[in-house]
N, C-alpha and C positions, 0 to 999 in steps of 0.2 A: 490546542488539542490536535488539529489537523497535521501540524508539523510533527508532533510526537508520534501519531499513528503512522504517518508516512515514513518516518525514520525507523519505526519498529518493523514495518512491512519490508523495508529495504534491508534491514539487518537479517530478518528471517530468510529473505531470498538469497542473500550472500551466504548465510549459514548453511542453507540447504544445498545450494548448487555449486558453491566454490569453497568447500572446506579444505583444511589441510589434507593433502591427498598423497598417501603413501604409494599410490599407483604411478606416481612420477619418478619413484626411486627404483631403478631397475636392479641395481646390485643387491639392495636389501630384499627385493622381491624374489630374486633367485635364491638367496640365502634362506629366506622364510620357506620357500617351497621345498628345498632340499632337506630342511629340518623336519618339515611336516610330512613329507612324502619321500622317504629315502630312496625309493625305487626310481625316482625321476633322475637322479644324478647319473647313474650308468646309462640310462636311456638317452638323455640329452648329450652326454659325453660321446656316445657312439654316433649320434646324429651329427654332431659337430665334426667328429673325425671324418665322417663320410661326406661332409659339406651338404647334409640333407636338411638341416634346420635353416630355413631361408627367410629373408625379409623381403617385403615389397611395400611400395608406397603408391597411393593414388591421390588424385585431387577430386574433392567433392564439387558439385555444381557451384557452391559459394566460394570455391578456391581454397578451402581448408585442406591441408596436407594430412593424409591419414595413413596409418601404418598397420601392418599385420605380419605375423609369422605364418609360415606354411611348411608342411612336410608331406611328401608323397608317401603313399602306402608302401609297405615292404615289398609287395607284389602288385603289378599293374591292376587297377580296378576302377570302376566308375563310382564306387561308394565313397561319399565325401561328407564330412561333418564341418559345419561352420559353428564355432564355439564362442559364446558371448559372455564376457566377464561382468562382475557386479560393481557396485558403488565403492569408490576409492580403491578399486583394484585395477588390474591391467591384464593383458593377454598372458603374461608370464604366470600370473596367479590362477590361470585356468589350465595350466599344463597337465594337471592330474586328469582332467577330462580329455585333453589331447592324448595322454597316455592310454586312457581307456579305449578311445576310438582307433588310434594309430597302432599302438603296440598290442593291445588285447584283441581288437576286432578287425584289424587290417584295413582301416579306412585312410584315405587322404584327409588331411585336416588343414583348416585355416582358422587362425585366431586373431581377430582384429583388436587393436587398441581403440576403444571408444574415445570420443573427444574429451580433452582434459585428462587423458590417461596415457601412460606409456610414452611412445614417441609420436603420438598424434597431436595435432594442433587443438586449441581450444582453451578457454579460460573458465569454463563452467560445465557441469554435467547437464545433459539433456534428459536425464531420467528415463531414457528409452524412447521417448516420443519422437524427437527428431532423429535420434539414433536409428530408428527403424529404417529410415531412408538410406543411411550410411550402410547398414547391415545388408540391405537389399542390393546395394551397389557391390558390396563385398561378395555376395552370393553370385553375382554375375562374373566377378573376377575369378572366383573359385571355379566356376564352370569353364572359364577360358583356360586357366592354369592347368586344370586336371583333365582336359581332353574334349571339352565342348559336348560331352554326352554324359554328364554326371547324374548321379542320384543323390540328392542332398537332404540331410537332416540338419536342422538348426537347433542347437542345444544351448540354453542359457541358465545361469544361476543368479538368484536375487534380482538386482536391477537388470542383469542379463536375461533372467527369466521373463521379467516384465517386457523387456525389449523384444524377446522372441515372440511373446504373445501379441505384442503390438505389430510386429512384422506379419504375423499369421492372418490378420484381418485384411491385409492388402491382396489385390490380385496376384497370383503366383505363377511364375513360369513353370513349364511342364517338368523341369528337372527337380523341382522341390517336391519332396515326397512326404515329409512328416516333421513334427516339432517335439522337443522335450523342454518343458518348463520345470525348473527346480526352484521352488520357494520364491516365485515372483509375486508382486503385490497386485491388488485389484486396480488401483489407480494411484497417480501421484497425489491427488487430493486426499484419498483415504490414508495413505502412508504418512504424509506430512501432518495431517490432522491428528493421527495417533501419536506421532513424535512430539508435536506441539503440546499436547496434553500431558504426556509422560515426562518430557524434558523441562517444560516451563510451567506446567500446571494451568495452561490457558486453553480456552475454547477456540474453535475455528473462527468465530466472529469476534472482532473485525479483522484481526491481523492477517489471517490466512487469505481472506478475500483480497486484502490490499496487496499482499505479496504475490498472489496469483495474477492480479491485474498488472502489477509491475513487471512480472515475467512476460506477460503477453505484450506489453508495451516495448520492453527492451530486447526480448529474445524471440518473439513471434509465436509463442505458444503459452497455454495456461494449464493450470493443474487439473482442471475438470476434464478438458478434452483429452488429456494424456491418460487414457483409460484402457488398460489391458482387458478389463471386463467387457467393454463394448466391442473391442477388436475380436475377442475370441467368439463372440456371438456370430460374427461373419465368417469364421474359419470353417471350411469344409474338409480340410485335410486332417489326417490323424494327429492327435496330440497325447503325449504322456505327461501327466502332472505328477510331480514328486514334491513332497513337503515333509519337513520334520514334525513329528507329533508334538514336540515341546518347543516349537519355534515361537518366541515371544517378540522378536524384532519385526518380522513380517508374520503376523499372527496366523496360526494354522487355520483358523476359521476362513481366511481368505481363499484358500485352495478349494474348499467345498463350494463356495459361491462361484468361483471360476469354472470348476468342473461342471457344475449344474448348468451354467450359461452356455458352455461349448456344445455345439451339435455333435452327434456321432460322426466318425469313430473317435473314441477317447478312452483313456485308461487313467486310473488314479492309484498311487502308492503313497500312503502316509506312513512314514518310517518311524517305528517305535523307538523312543528314547532320544531321537535326534533333535537338536536345536537348530538355529539358523545356519544354513549352508554347510552342515556337517554330515549330511546323509551319505555322501560318498566316502568320506574319511572314516566313518564308523562302520560302514558296511560295504567295503570295496568289492568283494566277490558277488554279493547279492545285487548291488547296484549295477555292476557290469552285466550280470545275467539279465536283470530286468530290462536294461537298455537294449541288450542284444535281442531278447525275445520280442520286444516291441518293434525295433527297427527291421528285424528279419521279415516281418509281415509285409513291409512296404518297400524295402530295398533289397534287391537280390542280385 
């Protein structure tokens, strides 16, 4: 029985953290984005022609090689967005939010590939928890690239939203001004527990407990500590929460719990008719205006 449970916990850990990942396929990612957001092709073509869409690599303290794209604003500015992608995605698949900030709002942008995604190292997702340290390193890099006097907003979707919230609970440098979470989950435990029940018809006990323990043993973190909910309780900077009204993948109920836990200042927009990670695609103009109105209060 112990062997069976251990094998089940190990399978769940691999299933959750090392799935087939289309975020490693760059060509398909560009094709998907151009099909889904046709306005991106002329924008990125013009950036490439001007050699304005740039790559950079850094090394994390554990020697992992990490990658990001960055683009300077059309006109010199201190306004900067660090944009964080979701589960089985990559920086390319967040270029629509890059377009929002760079093309529509005139920001500098930096879009990292999280571990096990794009051109970054890694053989497993960190579900935002250890990613928060990498993103904070990228925030420092963005401040250096764009002039050492930036005003930064961090904006993430799905797992990137959870990562953004996990970042928000850490001590922040003065150049970080606000955060935008779009459809992030309350915690890795909550999200995996929900998926275990829906995908396998199983309760959290005992397999999720075993899988979390194995994660702690092999990767240095567990599902319970990886909590966006606990992190936002510590955040004193402004945060805009966005969530689709019909999101069933990361249930909409989670955003109400997160919003309630976050101290002021905070704002909430539950998007009518939107399911998971589609709030921008279905409401481009309103989404852009909501983000502009929010960030304009704190970034000038």
